[in-house]
N, C-alpha and C positions, 0 to 999 in steps of 0.2 A: 653442567651449565653450557648453554649455547654460546658459541663464540660471539662476542659483541661486535657491532659495526663501529668503525672509526669514522666519524663524520666531521670532516674538515672543510672550512670555507674554500670556495674557488676550485673545487675538485670536479673533474669531468668524469662522467660515468656512462656505461652502457647498462641500462635498466631493462629487465625482462620480467614479465609475470605471466604465468600459465593458467588456463582455465581448469576447472574441476574435471578430473578424469579425462583430460584432453578433449572435452566436448567442444563443438563449434559454436560456442555461445556468443562469440564476437563475429560470427559469419557476416560478411558485408551485406548491408541493406541500408536503405535510406534512413530508417529509424536508428539503427545501431551506429551508423557513421555519424549522424547528427548528434547523438548523445555523447559519444566519445570525444568528438571534436569540441563540443561545447564545454564539457567538464574539463578537458585538458587545457583549454584556453583559460578558463576561470582559475584552475589550480595553478597554472604557470604564473599568472598575474598575482595571485594571492600570496604565493611563496617566493616570488622573485626568481623563478627558475628560468634559465636561458636554454631554450630548445635549439638543437642543431639539426636533427633528423628524427623521423619516426616512421614506423610501419606497424599497422594493426592487422594482424592475421586472424584467421578464424578462431584459433584456440590459444593464442598468446600475442603479446605485443612487445615491441622493442622501442625504447626511447634513448636517444643520445642527447645528453644534457649536461650543463654546468650548473653547479649549486653554489652561488656566491656567498650566501649567508648560512650555510650548513643547516638547511631545513629539509633535506631530502626525506627523512622519515615522515614529517608532517605532510609534505606534498604527496607522497605515495599513499599514506593512509586516507587522505582526502580524495584523491583521484580514484583509488581502487574501490573505496566504499561507495561513492556516488555512482560510479559506472556500474558496479554490481547491482545496486538497488534499482537504478533506472532501467538497465537492460533486462533484469529479471522481471520488472513490471511490464515491460513491452512484450515479453515472452509468456507472461502469465504463469511464472514459476516463482518459488521462494526458497529453493534449496541453495546449498553452497554454490558460489559462483567461481571462486578462485581455488586453485590447488592448495592443499593444507600448508605446504611450505611457504615461507615468506617470499617476497620479491628478490630477485638477484640484482645486485648493484656491483658491477665490475669497474674498479678504478682504472682509468686510462692514463698512463704515465707520460707519454710523449706525444707530440703532434702526429708522428707516424702511426702510433697506436690509435689515435682518434680517427685519422683518415681510414685506416684499415677497418675499424668497427663501423664507421659511417657507411662505407661501401657494403659491408656485411649486412647491415640493417636494410639498406635499400634493395639489395639483391636477394633478400630472403624469399620473396614469392617465386623467384626464378629457381633458386636452389632447391626449393620444395617441390618443383615440378608443377606449379600452379599456372603461371603465365610466362610468356616468352620474354617479356621485359617488365621491370618493376613498374613502369608507368602504366601498364595494362591492368594492374591490380585494381579490382573494383572497390576495395576497402580504402581506408585512410592510408596514404603514402605521401611522403614529402619529396618533392623534386629538388635536385641540387640547385636549379635556377631560382628557387624560392628564397634562398639564403640571403638575408639582407636586401631583399628585393620584393617589397610589398608585404601584404598580410592577408590572412583569411579572416573573415567575419563569420562567427558562428551564432545563429539564432537559438534562443532558448527553446528546446523541444517542447511540443505540446503535451507529450506524455510524461507522467511522473512529476514534473516541475509545475508548481502552482503559479498562475499568472500574477497573483498578489503576494507571492513568497519573496524570500530574500535574494534569490538569484537574479542577476541582471537580465535584461531583455536580450542583450547581445554581448558577445565577448570576442575580442580580436586575438589572433594568434600569429606571431611572426617568428621567423627563424633567424638566429644570429650566427655569425661566424665563430667557431670555437677558438679558444686561446692558442697562441703559438703559430699562427699563420700570418703571412705578410699582409694579406688583404682578403676581403670576402670574394673578390673576383678570382684571386689565386686559388682559394680553397674550392670554389665552385668548379674551376677547371680541373684541379687534381681529383676531386671527388667524381666528376663525370667520367674521367678517364678510368679511375679505379673501378667504378661501377660497371662500365662497359666490359672491362676485362673479366670481372666476376660473372657477369651474365653470359658471356661467351663460353667461359669455362664450364658453367653449369649446364648450358645447352649441349656442349660437346659430351659431357659425362652422361647425360640422359640419352643422347644419340647412341653412344657406345653400348648402352644397356637396352637399346631398341625400345625406348620409352619416349612418349610425347608429353606435351603439356596438357593439363586438365582443361584450361580455358576458363574465362570469366563466367560464361553462362553456367557451366556445371558447378562452379564454386558457389554462385548465388543460389543455385537450386538445392544445395545441400540442406539437410535437416539440422537446425541449430543444436538439437539434442544428440546428433550423431557424433561420431569420433573416428579417427583414423584406424585402419586395420592394425592389429598388434604387430610389434616388431621394432618399436622405437627403443633405443638403448636406455636402460634404467640404472639408477644409482651410480652415475658417473661423477666425475669431479665437479665441484661447484667453485670455480675460481673467484677470488676476491680482487685480483689484479691482472691486467693484461699489459704486457710489455715485451716487445720483440728483442730489445737489447738485454742480453744475458746479465750483465753486471748491474744495470739499473734495476732489473727485476729482482735480483738477489738483494740489493740494497733496500728496495721498497718492501719486500717480504720480511726482511729483518726488522724494519721499523714496525711493521704490522705485528710481528711476533712479540716485540718488546711492548707494544701497546696492549695486547691481549694479556700478557703476563702482569703488567702494572695494573690493569683494570681489575683482574681477578684478585690480586693482592689487596687492592683498595676495597673491593666489594666484601671480601672476607673480614677485613678490619671494620667496615661499617656494620656488618652483621654482628660482630663481636662487641659493638657498642662504642667504637671510636667515632666521635661526631665531627672531629676536625680533619678527617681523612681527606686527602687531595687525590682526585682521579686524574688520569693522564689526559693530555690534550686530545680532543676529538671525541670524548665521552659524550653520549647523547642522553639516554634515558635517565640515569641517576641525576644528571644536571637539570633536565626539564621536569621530571616527575617528583624528585626528592629535594631539589635545590642544592645538590652536592657541589662542592667547590671543585673546580677543574683547573689544571695547569694551562696557562696560556689564554685564560678567559678574561684577561685584563687586569 
């Protein structure tokens, strides 16, 4: 049995999803950028997701978000499905779009963990040797200055979406300050500083290896069906939690282990015919699909 996700309200996550066979299916272009931004805006509104930062690279994306109503699986299913179908249509293909494994959702325990991962997300194009600064990335990238400071308006793309369909003509997307920070201004300042440090570190590491940055023009010129040269580490750890504080991390992981143990016991009881079994708090699929009773559900 695959380990279940524990989906609790008001949890902040780093969400990542990779393209099939690491192909550049999300390579920046006017069409791909407009599709992803529009679908992301619609999905965030539909499932009340609070976005804090995002970066859409050529073969994967990162979202930093808070899930107030414990609807992350619905949000991800909606986002990934529509993006895949719309971008596939724009590329004239119909094969698998996402890697076979599911999306990664790493729970961020403390404000420091949130800050670290936000900087990681925004520095990703630099760390990958693509552009010198995150702001130079030709794909979708959120600036720290956007947080609680205006919104983007995404028009419904002409491709794939019917003019007379159910999708809105426009959708707006705004970034909110994540929980645990004194103010949006304070978070913007801390994030800008942390991002600059990561960018400088990445540039220094590339320089030591006598490597330069690919540059936006070469990124845009890549074949969407291409993929990076072999060499990426495979079958590494897939963390569920990110926490720099050792004891908080141990405590959080212990709660997750207890959840998984209780979930599996409840699942086996349900399969054995026990209809009044109670699943642990944070259970998602049995609650939504089977109407199972869950602790802490009211």
